[in-house]
N, C-alpha and C positions, 0 to 999 in steps of 0.2 A: 504493500498502500504507500504510494505516495506520501512524501512531508513537507508542508508547508516549510519557508526558506527563516521565518522566522525562527519555530523550532524546532531548524537544525544549528540556527546559530546559537539558542543559549544551548543544547547540548553539547555544541561544541565548546564550550565559553568556563564550560566542566571540567574540561581538561584543560593544564596548567600552562600542560609544553605544546600545544595549539595555539596559533593565531590567526586573524582574519585580516587580508588585505586587500583594498577595495582596488580596483585597475581603471583609475579615472582617465579620459582618453579614451577605451579603450568596450564601450558599451557596458555595458549592464554583466557587466564581468567581478570572481569573488575569488580571491584566490587564499588557501590555505596551507598555512605552512609550519611547519617543523623546526624546534635545536635543530635537527641533522640536514638542513638541505631539502626537506623531498616535500615538495608541492600535490596541490589536488585545484584544478579549476573548477568554478563551477560556474553557469551564465544563468542568470536571474534576467527571465526575461517580460519577471511583470512585477521589479522589487519582492520587497517584503514579504509578498503575497505567491510565489514564484512558488512551484508545485518540483520536488526535488524526487526524482525516479527512484524506486531500488535500485537499479546498477548503475547510477552515481552512489547511493549511502550506501552498497557493495563496498562500492572503486572505493572510496574514502574512507573506512575502516578497514578493507585490505591495505593500503601506501600507509595509511598509520597504521596498522599494527594493533586495531583495536578493536573486540569484542564486538561483534553486530547486535545480537542480544540485550549486552550491554548498550549499546546505542539506543539501539530504538526504547530500552527503559526511559531511559535517558530524554526523550520528547518530549 
């Protein structure tokens, strides 16, 4: 089931090692970074109300070695 970006952002903020960066001048994109230099871009076509699909949520968890079930509980 997709999740709204505002819920994803709230969940990501609960992980201290992750940082969200807005890409100004590049459209509606957010880049998530960790302290090791890993990145994961998210395209937000509807801003805060954008829905992030399961594919992207699973990919985000895979890149940052997060437990998917724990992440879904934080949404």
